[in-house]
C-alpha positions, 0 to 999 in steps of 0.5 A: 504493510511477498510484501512490499513495504512503503515507508512514505512520511509526510510531504512538504508540499502537502503529504525468523530454519524450520522446514516449510510445508509446501502450499497447496498449488493451484489448478493449471488455468491460463491466467490473463493479466491486463497490465493497463487495467486496474480491474481483475480478469475474473475468468482466469485471475486467481483471487488472492485472500489474505487472512489472519486468524486470532483466538478469543484472546487475540492471539494468532492461531497457527498450524491451520489447514485449508480445511479449516476455511471456507470462502464465499463470494457474494454468499456463493461458496468458492472452492479453494485452489491455493493455500499457503500457511503462515510459515511460507515466505513473504517478499517485501519492498520498502519505500522511504519518502523523506520529504517535507517535515520528516527531513530532519528525522531521517534517522528515525525513519531508517531506525524504524525501517530496520526494526521492521526488517529485523522483525521479519523471518529468515526467507522474507525478502525485501526491496527498498524504494526510496524518493530522491531529488534529481535535476530535470531540465535545470529543475530540482524535482522529486523521483522514485529510487529503487535502492535495492531489488528484492533480497533476503540479505540483511546486511546488504539491506542495512547498507542500502538503508544508509544510502537513503536521501531526502527529496523535495516532493512525493511521487506516491502514485509513481512509486506504487506504479513502479512497485507494481511494474518492476519489483513485482513485474513477474508472476508469483512462484507457486510457494508465494501465491498470495505472499506479496503485499505493500506496506506504506508509511505515509500520509497519502498525499501525493504532490509530484506524480505525473500519473493518478491513483487510478493508474497506480491502482491498475498496477497493484490489483492484478498482482494480488498484492495486499496493501497495508498502510501505517497512516501518518497524520501530517494534516495539522502540521501542513495546515499550520504551514500554508497559512504563513505569508509567502515571504516566510521561508517556513510557509508551505505551498501547493504543487501545480499537481495538487492544485490540478487534482483539486480543480478536478475535484471541484468540477466533479463535485459542483459541475462548475467551470474550472476554478482559477487557482494559479498563484498560491500568494493570491489565495485567501486562508479559507481557500488554502484551508479547503485545498488542504483538506480536500487533498487529504480527504482524497488520500484517506479515501484512496487508502481505505479503498486500496486496503479494502480491495486487496485485504490490507489494513490501515494503522493510524499513528499520529507521529513518526515515533509511533511508527516503530510500534506500528510497523511491529504490528504489521510485521506480526500480521505478515508473520501469521497470515494465511493466503487463500486463493480461488477462481470465481465461479461468477463469470459475469464482467459487470464492473461490480464489487464482489464481496468476499467472506471467509468462514472458519471450520472446526475451531473453538468458539470466539476464533475471529478472522480478519480477511480481505472484503472483496474485489472489483470486477472487469467491466465489458 
């Protein structure tokens, strides 16, 4: 979950020094990355395929070579142009969303994040990105805060963690966008190709971003970032609090951004007219419940899609206290991940989903591989 670590908690408004082998560099090709599109330029874009190899007991298999892998796209063999072993360093960013029900658990979030950083290897870099509240036009609003740029200085990172503040909203999509166009704006050095990822602890429910999921995804996909989610379940907590009376200070209401997304979903699903949803206090409990459930369903779909398209993975947790164990799993996966890269032999730009399959060669029976399932091409 370079890797960017995003630690996004619930929203109140419904939200290891060893000589390292050098990776096989890719052939020289002109790479064109369109930063304003969510789609990969297949004819030039190196397709990154993160892969974790496990023996029959589930333990990671180390010291493999490029010859141990075969990559297929839509059942057509592809030439591996880039290969990085599990010893190559990662880059990592850490986003902490401390809004909503987790404000009182800031210390737990900071300790979980510190535990994750401690589990990484020497040479791995981390950037910390957080949420905060600022005054805009006289109103207190949630904003994205880059607390620390990429660094492997652990003391600096620990100090940065201590400065994290709370926020009154979750600009989750804007955080993803900033991670793409600022933290990972420049192309990866050859030794880091395929060694970048996003790791997010989040329920995925955005409440305040001025952009949409598609905009955030457009910043992520061209950069070859694997996205991992430690998916925090906050749905029951939020459902309980949206049912209260408006004069109850513990009651949670929906943001205008969330209501706008809900209206859009209704028009898409039903083709109907724009529903009137302006006053939360005038909504019945059934309507409040329907809005909440559709927003959570949308968030789960978006996280599943992004993980699937980037070779990441989802680690569900029911409570924040389970996050440390989940982060340990993410750190282990990152520390044992191989990175494969190829240029697709299929030059069609049809907007289709290309399915990726990775096979293993010369390994004992029962050896398993977890890898990226595919990607979506550009349509012309």
